[in-house]
Backbone of each chain as ProteinMPNN parsed JSONL, in Angstrom:
{"seq_chain_A": "XXXXXXXXXXXXXXXXXXXXXXXXXXXXXXXXXXXXXXXXXXXXXXXXXXXXXXXXXXXXXXXXXXXXXXXXXXXXXXXXXXXXXXXXXXXXXXXXXXXXXXXXXXXXXX", "coords_chain_A": {"N_chain_A": [[32.023, -19.518, 1.722], [32.161, -19.435, -0.938], [32.39, -21.536, -2.091], [30.822, -23.973, -4.569], [28.003, -25.561, -4.443], [26.157, -28.621, -5.208], [22.858, -29.233, -6.592], [20.814, -31.922, -6.485], [17.828, -33.153, -7.973], [16.232, -33.91, -6.45], [16.792, -32.503, -4.359], [16.688, -29.924, -5.097], [13.459, -29.775, -5.392], [12.778, -30.116, -2.958], [14.136, -27.723, -1.83], [12.685, -25.995, -3.303], [10.143, -26.276, -2.309], [10.709, -25.478, 0.566], [11.064, -22.969, 0.358], [8.781, -21.79, -1.095], [7.223, -22.078, 1.347], [8.093, -20.613, 2.777], [7.673, -18.082, 1.84], [5.011, -17.862, 1.788], [4.084, -18.04, 4.585], [5.13, -15.741, 5.315], [3.938, -13.753, 3.798], [1.406, -14.022, 4.757], [2.032, -13.339, 7.345], [2.505, -10.647, 7.037], [0.043, -9.723, 5.838], [-1.733, -10.455, 8.128], [-0.964, -8.287, 9.863], [-1.312, -5.857, 8.437], [-3.874, -5.854, 8.477], [-4.466, -5.574, 11.379], [-3.375, -3.201, 11.603], [-5.345, -1.581, 10.289], [-7.885, -2.219, 12.148], [-6.822, -1.716, 14.471], [-7.097, 1.249, 14.384], [-8.371, 4.153, 14.033], [-8.276, 6.442, 12.823], [-8.447, 7.495, 9.696], [-6.501, 8.327, 8.161], [-4.531, 6.345, 8.261], [-4.799, 4.593, 6.42], [-2.457, 5.444, 4.807], [-0.187, 5.3, 6.041], [-0.212, 2.168, 6.134], [-0.118, 1.915, 3.4], [2.879, 2.661, 2.986], [3.876, 1.057, 4.923], [3.161, -1.488, 3.391], [4.066, -1.137, 0.86], [7.077, -0.752, 1.455], [7.608, -3.286, 2.402], [6.883, -5.005, 0.222], [9.222, -4.397, -1.687], [10.836, -5.419, -0.258], [10.738, -8.189, 0.22], [10.697, -8.718, -2.743], [13.25, -8.408, -3.094], [14.598, -10.115, -1.189], [13.328, -12.816, -1.895], [14.807, -14.683, -3.282], [15.396, -16.767, -5.838], [17.642, -17.897, -7.285], [20.184, -20.542, -7.703], [22.817, -19.802, -7.056], [22.417, -17.707, -5.117], [21.059, -19.036, -3.143], [22.043, -20.345, -0.904], [22.523, -18.095, 0.71], [20.111, -16.956, 1.175], [18.544, -19.041, 2.4], [19.965, -19.13, 5.129], [19.426, -16.629, 6.426], [16.385, -16.495, 5.985], [16.049, -18.67, 8.089], [17.275, -17.301, 10.292], [15.466, -15.179, 10.537], [13.047, -16.514, 11.175], [11.323, -17.342, 9.518], [11.362, -19.992, 8.509], [12.08, -22.987, 9.994], [15.244, -24.715, 10.465], [15.448, -27.273, 10.523], [13.377, -28.034, 8.547], [14.624, -27.612, 5.975], [15.888, -29.995, 5.955], [15.613, -31.747, 3.441], [17.296, -30.72, 1.556], [20.119, -31.21, 1.563], [22.62, -32.377, 3.585], [25.116, -31.569, 3.677], [24.753, -28.634, 3.193], [23.038, -27.895, 4.999], [24.594, -27.842, 7.468], [26.169, -25.514, 6.734], [24.67, -23.837, 7.007], [23.728, -23.823, 9.637], [26.424, -23.492, 11.125], [26.94, -20.932, 10.337], [24.543, -19.52, 11.078], [25.021, -20.01, 14.088], [27.487, -18.647, 14.603], [26.141, -16.088, 13.765], [24.97, -15.619, 16.337], [26.36, -15.686, 18.311]], "CA_chain_A": [[30.556, -19.288, 0.722], [32.28, -19.059, -2.513], [32.363, -23.188, -2.455], [29.873, -24.385, -5.099], [27.204, -26.65, -3.846], [25.331, -29.109, -6.123], [21.767, -29.643, -6.024], [19.835, -33.034, -7.36], [16.5, -33.003, -8.537], [15.422, -34.019, -5.025], [17.224, -31.281, -3.154], [16.011, -28.429, -5.732], [12.321, -29.962, -5.27], [12.737, -29.652, -1.595], [14.426, -26.029, -1.61], [11.282, -25.185, -3.688], [9.083, -26.125, -1.245], [10.939, -24.503, 1.78], [11.376, -21.556, -0.313], [7.585, -21.179, -1.033], [6.763, -22.021, 2.653], [8.423, -19.323, 3.832], [7.039, -16.783, 1.096], [3.649, -18.071, 2.163], [4.336, -17.707, 5.64], [5.57, -13.963, 5.399], [2.596, -12.886, 3.127], [0.304, -14.122, 6.098], [2.333, -12.428, 8.26], [2.015, -8.77, 6.387], [-1.544, -9.668, 5.806], [-2.207, -9.978, 9.624], [-0.334, -7.128, 10.267], [-2.24, -4.828, 7.514], [-5.459, -5.997, 9.033], [-4.049, -5.352, 12.481], [-3.257, -1.256, 11.323], [-6.392, -0.972, 10.109], [-8.536, -2.687, 12.863], [-6.276, -0.719, 15.619], [-6.505, 2.656, 14.222], [-9.929, 4.703, 14.138], [-7.694, 7.214, 12.39], [-8.53, 7.011, 8.703], [-5.355, 8.71, 7.376], [-4.034, 5.047, 8.403], [-4.338, 4.19, 5.118], [-1.033, 6.227, 4.288], [0.935, 4.187, 6.938], [-0.412, 1.061, 5.651], [0.548, 1.922, 1.969], [4.025, 2.704, 3.127], [4.402, -0.158, 5.105], [2.911, -2.209, 1.953], [5.453, -0.593, -0.227], [8.572, -1.306, 1.729], [7.626, -5.042, 2.567], [7.17, -5.541, -1.455], [10.509, -4.104, -2.08], [11.806, -6.115, 0.907], [10.154, -9.444, -0.405], [11.165, -8.651, -4.123], [14.5, -8.275, -3.017], [14.875, -11.417, -0.285], [13.135, -14.07, -2.4], [15.668, -14.765, -4.735], [15.586, -18.465, -6.379], [18.632, -18.323, -8.053], [20.937, -21.441, -6.742], [24.08, -19.205, -6.797], [22.42, -17.135, -3.692], [20.173, -19.506, -2.312], [23.039, -20.457, 0.157], [22.215, -17.115, 1.424], [18.607, -16.915, 1.156], [17.767, -19.899, 3.215], [19.905, -18.959, 6.659], [18.419, -15.405, 6.523], [15.084, -17.142, 6.125], [16.007, -18.919, 9.177], [17.69, -16.312, 11.075], [14.394, -14.228, 10.649], [11.847, -17.417, 11.794], [10.443, -18.141, 8.852], [11.568, -21.383, 8.251], [13.254, -24.016, 10.748], [16.367, -25.363, 9.877], [14.89, -29.131, 9.862], [12.5, -27.79, 7.273], [15.329, -27.647, 5.075], [16.78, -31.32, 5.751], [15.792, -32.156, 2.01], [18.039, -29.796, 0.524], [21.308, -31.853, 1.762], [23.043, -32.137, 4.996], [26.075, -30.5, 3.537], [24.391, -27.378, 3.035], [22.53, -27.472, 6.317], [25.602, -27.808, 8.156], [26.991, -24.845, 6.445], [23.608, -23.083, 7.618], [23.857, -24.118, 11.172], [27.603, -22.743, 11.494], [26.731, -19.777, 9.942], [23.436, -19.12, 12.249], [25.967, -20.202, 15.185], [28.14, -17.302, 14.17], [25.594, -14.919, 14.075], [24.375, -15.529, 17.644], [27.661, -14.98, 19.449]], "C_chain_A": [[31.131, -19.439, -0.685], [32.145, -20.774, -3.056], [31.05, -23.518, -3.239], [29.257, -25.56, -4.563], [26.402, -27.072, -5.074], [23.938, -29.296, -5.502], [21.181, -30.697, -6.995], [18.777, -32.74, -7.167], [15.741, -32.901, -7.128], [15.451, -33.051, -4.377], [16.6, -30.167, -4.099], [14.378, -28.946, -5.243], [11.975, -29.464, -3.356], [13.274, -27.925, -1.067], [13.26, -25.39, -2.011], [10.118, -25.327, -2.918], [9.269, -25.402, -0.346], [10.531, -23.201, 1.28], [9.782, -20.86, -0.106], [6.867, -21.226, 0.154], [6.951, -21.005, 3.338], [8.069, -18.06, 3.485], [5.579, -16.763, 1.81], [3.511, -17.311, 3.572], [4.512, -15.955, 5.757], [4.558, -13.286, 4.508], [1.412, -12.929, 4.278], [0.737, -13.026, 7.028], [1.84, -10.676, 8.042], [0.749, -8.708, 6.112], [-2.203, -9.266, 7.286], [-1.72, -8.603, 9.944], [-1.054, -5.871, 9.58], [-3.518, -5.004, 8.17], [-5.324, -5.539, 10.424], [-4.157, -3.736, 12.481], [-4.812, -1.002, 11.291], [-7.513, -1.204, 11.505], [-8.015, -1.429, 14.226], [-6.349, 0.705, 15.542], [-7.862, 3.09, 13.595], [-9.551, 5.712, 12.789], [-7.934, 6.777, 10.904], [-7.192, 7.665, 7.361], [-4.404, 7.366, 7.634], [-3.688, 4.397, 7.083], [-2.697, 4.393, 4.702], [-0.047, 5.248, 5.125], [0.852, 2.809, 6.334], [0.343, 1.138, 4.102], [2.464, 2.247, 2.315], [4.671, 1.48, 3.655], [4.435, -1.44, 4.0], [4.037, -2.207, 1.06], [6.963, -1.205, 0.295], [8.588, -2.911, 1.772], [7.38, -5.286, 1.045], [8.622, -5.533, -1.864], [11.18, -5.174, -1.164], [11.568, -7.792, 0.179], [10.95, -9.765, -1.979], [12.782, -9.202, -4.073], [15.14, -9.915, -2.316], [14.652, -12.655, -0.927], [13.705, -14.368, -3.579], [16.172, -16.287, -5.241], [16.534, -18.731, -6.914], [19.671, -19.262, -7.091], [22.177, -20.762, -6.248], [23.741, -18.545, -5.609], [21.343, -18.078, -2.763], [20.755, -19.894, -0.894], [23.023, -19.514, 1.31], [20.957, -16.761, 1.858], [17.922, -17.769, 2.585], [18.515, -19.48, 5.118], [19.294, -17.553, 7.256], [16.825, -15.809, 7.195], [14.987, -17.746, 8.057], [15.935, -18.708, 10.533], [16.319, -15.594, 11.804], [12.765, -15.172, 11.079], [11.152, -17.589, 10.904], [10.545, -19.231, 8.066], [12.897, -21.873, 9.632], [14.232, -24.673, 10.029], [15.979, -26.786, 9.427], [14.175, -29.248, 8.713], [13.164, -27.79, 6.086], [16.438, -28.872, 4.867], [16.849, -31.835, 4.428], [16.904, -31.538, 1.161], [19.835, -30.741, 1.035], [22.175, -31.461, 2.758], [24.477, -31.504, 4.891], [26.119, -29.054, 3.41], [23.788, -26.984, 4.124], [23.38, -27.025, 7.508], [26.34, -26.53, 8.023], [25.986, -23.779, 6.938], [23.712, -22.927, 9.28], [25.32, -23.343, 11.567], [27.36, -21.283, 11.5], [25.885, -18.923, 11.135], [24.111, -19.353, 13.776], [26.684, -19.101, 15.562], [27.375, -16.067, 14.598], [24.61, -14.606, 15.434], [25.339, -15.02, 18.219], [27.888, -13.53, 19.209]], "O_chain_A": [[30.305, -19.576, -1.587], [31.857, -21.117, -4.203], [30.041, -23.342, -2.557], [29.95, -26.524, -4.237], [25.988, -26.244, -5.886], [23.741, -29.468, -4.299], [21.057, -30.422, -8.188], [18.527, -32.029, -6.194], [14.902, -32.067, -6.788], [14.47, -32.582, -3.8], [15.837, -29.437, -3.467], [14.038, -28.116, -4.401], [11.159, -28.704, -2.835], [12.824, -27.221, -0.163], [12.765, -24.45, -1.39], [9.199, -24.508, -2.923], [8.394, -24.581, -0.071], [9.701, -22.482, 1.836], [9.483, -19.903, 0.608], [5.868, -20.508, 0.213], [6.277, -20.526, 4.25], [8.049, -17.092, 4.246], [5.108, -15.744, 2.315], [2.959, -16.218, 3.702], [3.785, -15.215, 6.42], [4.468, -12.066, 4.645], [0.677, -11.987, 4.573], [0.061, -12.069, 7.406], [1.131, -9.887, 8.666], [0.231, -7.592, 6.125], [-2.877, -8.282, 7.591], [-2.591, -7.858, 10.392], [-1.332, -4.908, 10.294], [-4.184, -3.983, 8.342], [-6.357, -4.95, 10.744], [-4.903, -3.115, 13.237], [-5.409, -0.331, 12.133], [-7.998, -0.138, 11.885], [-8.715, -0.549, 14.727], [-5.817, 1.415, 16.396], [-8.391, 2.409, 12.716], [-10.336, 5.799, 11.845], [-7.631, 5.598, 10.721], [-7.101, 7.465, 6.15], [-3.331, 7.466, 7.037], [-2.642, 3.842, 6.747], [-1.939, 3.49, 4.348], [0.787, 4.523, 4.582], [1.924, 2.292, 6.02], [1.29, 0.411, 3.802], [3.191, 1.787, 1.435], [5.652, 0.921, 3.166], [5.397, -2.177, 3.786], [4.736, -3.137, 0.66], [7.738, -1.921, -0.34], [9.449, -3.621, 1.252], [8.124, -6.227, 0.765], [9.17, -6.535, -2.324], [12.186, -5.731, -1.603], [12.526, -8.354, -0.351], [11.599, -10.771, -2.267], [13.335, -10.072, -4.746], [15.949, -10.65, -2.882], [15.444, -13.58, -0.75], [13.185, -14.318, -4.694], [17.269, -16.77, -4.964], [16.611, -19.922, -7.218], [19.974, -18.896, -5.956], [22.615, -21.059, -5.137], [24.643, -18.625, -4.775], [20.921, -17.645, -1.691], [20.077, -19.789, 0.128], [23.33, -19.782, 2.471], [20.807, -16.249, 2.967], [17.149, -17.359, 3.451], [17.805, -19.523, 6.123], [18.781, -17.45, 8.37], [16.302, -15.582, 8.286], [14.207, -17.39, 8.94], [15.302, -19.198, 11.468], [16.081, -15.448, 13.003], [11.667, -14.637, 11.236], [10.071, -18.075, 11.234], [9.883, -19.4, 7.042], [13.972, -21.403, 10.005], [13.96, -25.184, 8.942], [16.136, -27.307, 8.323], [14.211, -30.22, 7.958], [12.49, -27.948, 5.069], [17.402, -28.911, 4.102], [17.904, -32.356, 4.066], [17.26, -32.031, 0.091], [20.683, -30.42, 0.201], [22.508, -30.279, 2.849], [24.988, -30.974, 5.877], [27.127, -28.351, 3.477], [23.867, -25.789, 4.409], [23.081, -26.152, 8.323], [27.114, -26.235, 8.933], [26.516, -22.734, 7.315], [23.759, -21.866, 9.903], [25.196, -22.496, 12.452], [27.537, -20.548, 12.47], [26.311, -18.024, 11.861], [23.543, -18.727, 14.671], [26.58, -18.598, 16.681], [27.718, -15.244, 15.448], [23.787, -13.701, 15.568], [25.252, -13.88, 18.675], [28.717, -12.916, 19.881]]}, "seq_chain_B": "XXXXXXXXXXXXXXXXXXXXXXXXXXXXXXXXXXXXXXXXXXXXXXXXXXXXXXXXXXXXXXXXXXXXXXXXXXXXXXXXXXXXXXXXXXXXXXXXXXXXXXXXXXXXXX", "coords_chain_B": {"N_chain_B": [[-12.747, 30.43, -17.54], [-10.56, 31.86, -16.857], [-10.899, 33.85, -15.51], [-10.524, 35.98, -12.745], [-11.217, 35.322, -9.507], [-12.409, 36.377, -6.608], [-11.208, 35.995, -3.141], [-13.32, 36.093, -0.305], [-12.434, 36.575, 3.467], [-14.023, 34.914, 4.89], [-15.164, 33.36, 3.169], [-12.916, 31.937, 2.144], [-12.453, 30.521, 4.498], [-14.784, 29.065, 4.335], [-14.401, 27.614, 2.358], [-11.896, 25.854, 3.092], [-13.037, 24.324, 5.039], [-15.193, 22.74, 3.239], [-13.376, 21.81, 1.468], [-11.608, 20.143, 3.268], [-13.551, 18.553, 4.412], [-14.331, 16.941, 2.155], [-11.851, 15.736, 1.605], [-11.426, 14.212, 3.887], [-14.005, 12.304, 3.61], [-13.234, 11.041, 1.301], [-10.805, 9.783, 2.043], [-12.089, 7.871, 3.86], [-13.514, 6.434, 2.373], [-11.647, 5.066, 0.682], [-10.208, 4.083, 2.701], [-12.191, 2.103, 3.541], [-12.378, 0.473, 1.446], [-10.185, -0.954, 1.076], [-10.168, -2.023, 3.451], [-12.436, -4.461, 2.663], [-11.136, -5.454, 0.696], [-9.184, -6.944, 2.001], [-11.051, -8.456, 3.422], [-12.631, -9.939, 1.668], [-11.043, -11.365, 0.343], [-9.633, -14.328, 0.79], [-7.013, -15.286, -0.12], [-3.575, -14.568, 0.307], [-1.971, -13.093, -1.177], [-3.24, -10.921, -1.805], [-2.535, -8.924, -0.779], [-0.557, -7.602, -2.222], [-2.235, -6.33, -4.423], [-3.767, -4.867, -3.002], [-1.79, -3.176, -1.833], [-0.888, -1.687, -4.536], [-3.33, -0.703, -5.197], [-3.532, 1.361, -2.924], [-1.217, 2.74, -3.491], [-1.562, 3.92, -5.788], [-4.058, 5.516, -5.254], [-3.032, 7.328, -3.152], [-1.405, 8.646, -5.138], [-3.165, 9.763, -6.679], [-4.817, 11.227, -4.709], [-2.575, 13.055, -3.83], [-2.38, 14.672, -5.987], [-4.837, 15.333, -6.775], [-6.117, 17.342, -4.476], [-5.829, 19.926, -4.38], [-4.576, 23.214, -2.845], [-4.66, 25.781, -3.646], [-5.206, 28.872, -4.13], [-5.295, 29.654, -7.068], [-6.097, 27.576, -8.254], [-8.239, 26.33, -7.154], [-10.943, 26.781, -8.234], [-10.812, 24.324, -10.08], [-10.769, 22.489, -8.652], [-12.64, 21.965, -7.103], [-15.593, 21.669, -8.627], [-14.413, 19.352, -9.979], [-14.256, 17.684, -7.596], [-17.557, 17.821, -7.029], [-18.42, 16.445, -9.319], [-17.244, 14.221, -8.915], [-18.88, 13.26, -6.616], [-17.815, 13.822, -3.935], [-18.367, 16.042, -2.74], [-21.505, 17.875, -2.257], [-23.315, 20.419, -4.064], [-24.393, 22.29, -2.952], [-23.01, 22.428, -0.147], [-20.943, 24.229, -0.816], [-21.93, 26.439, -0.648], [-20.853, 28.408, 0.604], [-18.445, 29.721, -0.267], [-19.365, 31.522, -2.16], [-21.528, 32.916, -4.279], [-21.174, 33.696, -7.04], [-19.291, 31.93, -7.65], [-20.012, 29.25, -7.428], [-21.765, 29.255, -9.136], [-20.367, 29.448, -11.501], [-19.446, 26.767, -11.025], [-21.635, 25.223, -11.55], [-22.707, 25.632, -14.112], [-20.349, 24.636, -15.365], [-20.516, 21.635, -14.555], [-23.282, 21.271, -15.793], [-22.249, 21.29, -18.362], [-20.56, 19.389, -18.353], [-22.399, 17.166, -18.098], [-24.122, 16.904, -20.421]], "CA_chain_B": [[-11.937, 30.038, -16.369], [-9.186, 32.334, -16.645], [-11.317, 35.013, -14.839], [-9.852, 36.007, -11.369], [-12.034, 35.458, -8.638], [-11.584, 36.91, -5.118], [-11.801, 34.79, -1.966], [-13.306, 37.045, 1.363], [-12.002, 35.4, 5.067], [-15.328, 33.829, 5.385], [-15.029, 32.372, 1.729], [-11.487, 30.984, 2.533], [-12.779, 29.455, 5.347], [-16.081, 28.079, 3.868], [-13.732, 26.776, 1.001], [-11.075, 25.297, 3.689], [-13.883, 23.333, 5.26], [-15.568, 21.756, 2.223], [-12.052, 20.742, 1.01], [-11.181, 19.365, 4.175], [-14.731, 17.793, 4.26], [-14.054, 16.011, 0.387], [-10.514, 14.791, 1.86], [-12.145, 12.819, 4.709], [-14.878, 11.568, 2.926], [-12.803, 10.35, 0.34], [-10.108, 8.906, 2.973], [-12.567, 6.925, 4.48], [-13.735, 5.645, 1.324], [-10.817, 4.359, 0.358], [-10.128, 2.755, 3.926], [-13.423, 0.688, 3.238], [-12.311, -0.324, 0.037], [-9.186, -1.527, 1.585], [-10.983, -3.295, 4.269], [-13.321, -5.043, 1.764], [-10.405, -6.153, -0.107], [-8.884, -7.733, 2.796], [-12.369, -9.488, 3.99], [-13.529, -10.682, 0.728], [-10.189, -12.035, -0.597], [-8.83, -15.189, 1.35], [-5.509, -15.116, -0.759], [-2.441, -13.616, 1.15], [-1.13, -12.116, -2.371], [-4.026, -9.975, -1.759], [-1.818, -7.733, -0.232], [0.175, -6.751, -3.36], [-3.282, -5.558, -4.923], [-3.939, -3.667, -1.79], [-0.504, -2.004, -2.007], [-0.954, -1.3, -5.857], [-4.476, 0.091, -4.959], [-3.194, 2.587, -2.213], [0.164, 3.578, -4.106], [-2.321, 4.757, -7.009], [-4.975, 6.478, -4.56], [-1.916, 8.299, -2.665], [-0.762, 9.696, -5.87], [-4.304, 10.574, -6.936], [-4.887, 12.325, -3.84], [-1.809, 14.31, -3.704], [-2.289, 15.549, -7.203], [-6.193, 16.287, -6.653], [-6.176, 17.951, -3.795], [-4.506, 21.542, -4.468], [-5.36, 24.018, -2.145], [-4.145, 27.05, -4.216], [-6.84, 29.625, -4.902], [-5.839, 29.628, -8.279], [-6.574, 26.239, -9.211], [-9.4, 25.542, -6.544], [-12.255, 26.766, -9.207], [-11.103, 23.515, -10.809], [-10.755, 21.123, -7.903], [-14.286, 22.088, -6.507], [-15.966, 21.254, -9.47], [-14.265, 17.993, -9.798], [-14.78, 16.82, -6.348], [-18.761, 17.672, -7.115], [-18.494, 15.786, -10.135], [-16.78, 12.724, -8.405], [-19.728, 13.114, -5.839], [-17.327, 13.817, -2.831], [-19.187, 17.207, -2.186], [-22.311, 18.499, -2.837], [-22.746, 21.842, -4.582], [-24.699, 23.354, -1.726], [-22.083, 22.58, 0.856], [-19.931, 25.094, -1.531], [-22.708, 27.989, -0.767], [-20.149, 29.626, 1.498], [-17.864, 30.483, -1.388], [-19.741, 33.054, -2.893], [-22.603, 32.591, -5.567], [-20.663, 33.874, -8.271], [-18.439, 30.898, -8.123], [-21.08, 28.047, -7.603], [-22.743, 29.644, -10.511], [-19.599, 28.873, -12.508], [-19.661, 25.352, -11.139], [-23.189, 24.599, -11.793], [-22.579, 25.595, -15.731], [-19.505, 23.503, -15.804], [-21.038, 20.519, -14.196], [-23.879, 21.424, -16.721], [-21.687, 21.06, -19.378], [-20.202, 17.896, -18.436], [-23.564, 16.007, -18.052], [-24.447, 16.651, -21.84]], "C_chain_B": [[-10.687, 30.948, -16.005], [-9.489, 33.649, -16.038], [-10.986, 35.041, -13.428], [-11.253, 35.996, -10.342], [-11.285, 35.948, -6.868], [-12.263, 35.965, -3.881], [-11.746, 36.123, -0.45], [-12.516, 36.081, 2.495], [-13.017, 34.646, 5.353], [-15.526, 32.997, 4.044], [-14.024, 31.592, 1.813], [-11.896, 30.047, 3.695], [-14.126, 28.508, 5.186], [-15.296, 26.82, 2.663], [-12.626, 25.626, 1.949], [-12.258, 23.943, 4.301], [-14.632, 22.505, 4.62], [-14.664, 21.11, 1.595], [-11.818, 19.635, 2.158], [-12.437, 17.888, 4.431], [-14.53, 16.472, 2.702], [-12.865, 15.023, 0.919], [-11.278, 13.817, 2.847], [-13.299, 12.036, 4.531], [-14.076, 10.52, 1.649], [-11.661, 9.465, 0.976], [-10.924, 7.724, 3.864], [-13.446, 5.804, 3.691], [-12.55, 4.707, 0.949], [-10.39, 3.384, 1.438], [-11.19, 1.842, 3.695], [-13.151, -0.299, 2.266], [-11.141, -1.255, 0.289], [-9.474, -2.764, 2.874], [-11.539, -4.315, 3.676], [-12.253, -6.006, 0.944], [-9.665, -7.489, 0.503], [-9.781, -8.703, 3.095], [-12.706, -10.367, 2.826], [-12.268, -11.736, -0.325], [-9.398, -12.984, 0.516], [-7.308, -15.268, 0.979], [-4.694, -14.247, -0.269], [-2.145, -12.609, -0.197], [-2.011, -10.997, -2.629], [-3.58, -8.441, -1.488], [-0.96, -6.487, -1.315], [-0.692, -6.309, -4.08], [-3.543, -4.654, -4.074], [-2.538, -2.695, -1.983], [-0.296, -1.371, -3.466], [-2.087, -0.159, -5.919], [-3.736, 1.178, -4.418], [-2.145, 3.333, -2.644], [-1.081, 4.591, -5.036], [-3.017, 5.954, -5.965], [-4.216, 7.53, -4.212], [-1.744, 9.143, -3.68], [-2.075, 10.361, -6.477], [-4.644, 11.564, -6.162], [-4.095, 13.237, -3.719], [-2.283, 15.13, -4.979], [-3.97, 16.384, -7.258], [-6.612, 17.317, -5.872], [-4.964, 19.218, -3.135], [-5.122, 22.471, -4.002], [-4.928, 25.397, -2.678], [-5.468, 27.465, -4.756], [-6.719, 29.718, -6.427], [-6.08, 28.305, -9.232], [-7.875, 25.453, -8.294], [-10.715, 25.662, -7.581], [-11.92, 25.89, -10.175], [-11.205, 22.031, -10.198], [-12.186, 21.258, -7.266], [-15.126, 21.148, -7.293], [-15.663, 19.477, -9.583], [-14.488, 16.987, -8.777], [-16.633, 16.722, -6.5], [-19.113, 16.644, -7.977], [-18.439, 13.93, -9.465], [-17.962, 12.207, -7.445], [-18.675, 13.161, -4.098], [-17.935, 15.201, -1.994], [-20.564, 17.311, -2.84], [-22.586, 20.108, -2.975], [-23.179, 22.676, -3.617], [-23.583, 23.089, -0.216], [-20.714, 23.32, 0.19], [-20.595, 26.448, -1.255], [-21.64, 28.962, 0.084], [-19.116, 30.219, 0.8], [-18.189, 31.542, -1.942], [-20.996, 32.315, -4.022], [-22.058, 32.896, -6.984], [-19.694, 32.803, -8.661], [-19.054, 29.792, -8.03], [-21.609, 28.318, -8.805], [-21.935, 29.139, -11.643], [-19.767, 27.226, -12.495], [-20.589, 24.311, -11.887], [-23.155, 24.553, -13.658], [-21.483, 24.617, -15.941], [-20.078, 22.092, -15.637], [-22.303, 20.122, -15.088], [-23.645, 20.811, -17.872], [-21.167, 19.859, -19.3], [-21.282, 16.727, -18.063], [-24.257, 15.752, -19.312], [-23.688, 16.027, -22.855]], "O_chain_B": [[-9.964, 30.766, -15.025], [-8.623, 34.521, -15.974], [-11.201, 33.979, -12.844], [-12.216, 36.726, -10.579], [-10.193, 35.856, -6.307], [-13.372, 35.445, -3.757], [-10.831, 36.716, 0.122], [-12.09, 34.956, 2.236], [-12.873, 33.679, 6.102], [-16.118, 31.919, 4.096], [-14.225, 30.411, 1.531], [-11.599, 28.853, 3.687], [-14.382, 27.474, 5.803], [-15.587, 25.669, 2.335], [-12.552, 24.498, 1.461], [-12.17, 22.774, 3.923], [-14.894, 21.451, 5.199], [-14.878, 19.986, 1.14], [-11.851, 18.425, 1.932], [-12.213, 16.685, 4.568], [-14.695, 15.252, 2.695], [-12.873, 13.806, 0.734], [-11.672, 12.711, 2.477], [-13.548, 11.115, 5.31], [-14.471, 9.413, 1.285], [-11.524, 8.36, 0.452], [-10.335, 6.814, 4.448], [-13.91, 4.741, 4.105], [-12.748, 3.493, 0.988], [-10.227, 2.178, 1.25], [-10.88, 0.65, 3.678], [-13.508, -1.475, 2.198], [-11.139, -2.336, -0.3], [-9.085, -3.918, 3.052], [-11.145, -5.374, 4.164], [-12.54, -7.157, 0.613], [-9.518, -8.591, -0.026], [-9.378, -9.866, 3.058], [-13.058, -11.525, 3.05], [-12.478, -12.49, -1.275], [-8.512, -12.412, 1.151], [-6.468, -15.309, 1.877], [-5.015, -13.062, -0.364], [-2.131, -11.386, -0.056], [-1.732, -10.165, -3.492], [-4.015, -7.333, -1.8], [-0.803, -5.266, -1.281], [-0.111, -5.533, -4.838], [-3.542, -3.491, -4.478], [-2.575, -1.503, -2.287], [0.545, -0.475, -3.523], [-1.959, 0.943, -6.454], [-3.253, 1.987, -5.211], [-2.041, 4.504, -2.28], [-1.317, 5.783, -4.841], [-2.573, 7.101, -5.903], [-4.448, 8.628, -4.718], [-1.86, 10.346, -3.446], [-1.991, 11.555, -6.763], [-4.808, 12.696, -6.616], [-4.56, 14.355, -3.497], [-2.547, 16.321, -4.818], [-4.24, 17.531, -7.617], [-7.367, 18.177, -6.326], [-4.081, 19.399, -2.297], [-6.201, 22.779, -4.509], [-4.889, 26.228, -1.771], [-6.36, 26.923, -5.408], [-7.736, 29.839, -7.11], [-6.196, 28.14, -10.446], [-8.375, 24.364, -8.575], [-11.452, 24.686, -7.715], [-12.409, 26.157, -11.272], [-11.502, 20.951, -10.709], [-12.705, 20.181, -6.969], [-15.407, 20.029, -6.863], [-16.474, 18.585, -9.335], [-14.805, 15.809, -8.94], [-17.139, 15.661, -6.133], [-20.014, 15.884, -7.624], [-19.182, 12.951, -9.531], [-18.154, 10.994, -7.355], [-19.041, 12.401, -3.201], [-17.917, 15.294, -0.766], [-20.717, 16.823, -3.96], [-22.162, 20.926, -2.158], [-22.556, 23.701, -3.339], [-23.687, 23.901, 0.704], [-19.588, 23.043, 0.601], [-20.008, 27.491, -1.541], [-21.752, 30.188, 0.106], [-18.786, 31.329, 1.215], [-17.408, 32.454, -2.215], [-21.031, 31.126, -4.337], [-22.524, 32.336, -7.976], [-19.289, 32.718, -9.82], [-18.505, 29.004, -8.8], [-21.907, 27.359, -9.517], [-22.441, 28.541, -12.593], [-20.081, 26.524, -13.456], [-20.455, 23.236, -12.472], [-23.526, 23.588, -14.325], [-21.717, 23.719, -16.749], [-20.098, 21.383, -16.643], [-22.54, 18.924, -15.243], [-24.404, 20.017, -18.429], [-21.322, 19.155, -20.298], [-20.969, 15.569, -17.79], [-24.896, 14.715, -19.487], [-24.15, 15.915, -23.99]]}, "name": "protein", "num_of_chains": 2, "seq": "XXXXXXXXXXXXXXXXXXXXXXXXXXXXXXXXXXXXXXXXXXXXXXXXXXXXXXXXXXXXXXXXXXXXXXXXXXXXXXXXXXXXXXXXXXXXXXXXXXXXXXXXXXXXXXXXXXXXXXXXXXXXXXXXXXXXXXXXXXXXXXXXXXXXXXXXXXXXXXXXXXXXXXXXXXXXXXXXXXXXXXXXXXXXXXXXXXXXXXXXXXXXXXXXXXXXXXXXXXXX"}
């Protein structure tokens, strides 16, 4: 992973689109979880559980979604591993990169 | 307000009941506000506004609801002023105390 990858303009554009797609999906999932927490719990103190949940998610999202090209090669495989992106949604960023992801994800599965 | 008030067992019981009633009302209002925020905003980023709102409310509630008898004489008038308690819901804590609240609240209105 210490190898440097180059990013052409079109690859950068594809990377940005995939990144934004993953954020959007994750925000939607967090929102749905928040709505379910409120819906399923009649006890008003649930708001403190919700506060804790959102606080942790905000920290997690802030930390995870780091768009520097130097770390993107670690961000994307994580997003695929967690299910926020499919590997083929990263096709546009270059085969030499997705090939690395594929190998990393295979290792993770073993 | 530097005057010391005494709290009989029945007055303590009434104080606790009023205090708990105010907390319960405020938690319910916070919950309803949270539900409305989610309902009225289709943008998923609303979860971060919700997180901020709940974080501030938790801090406010933690700070406001202080059940030490030494500060209760300041807590109750605030709760009445903010509408979480009616003055007559504090009848059980002793007339000498509610009389002080009445004067304080009158001053606040002027």
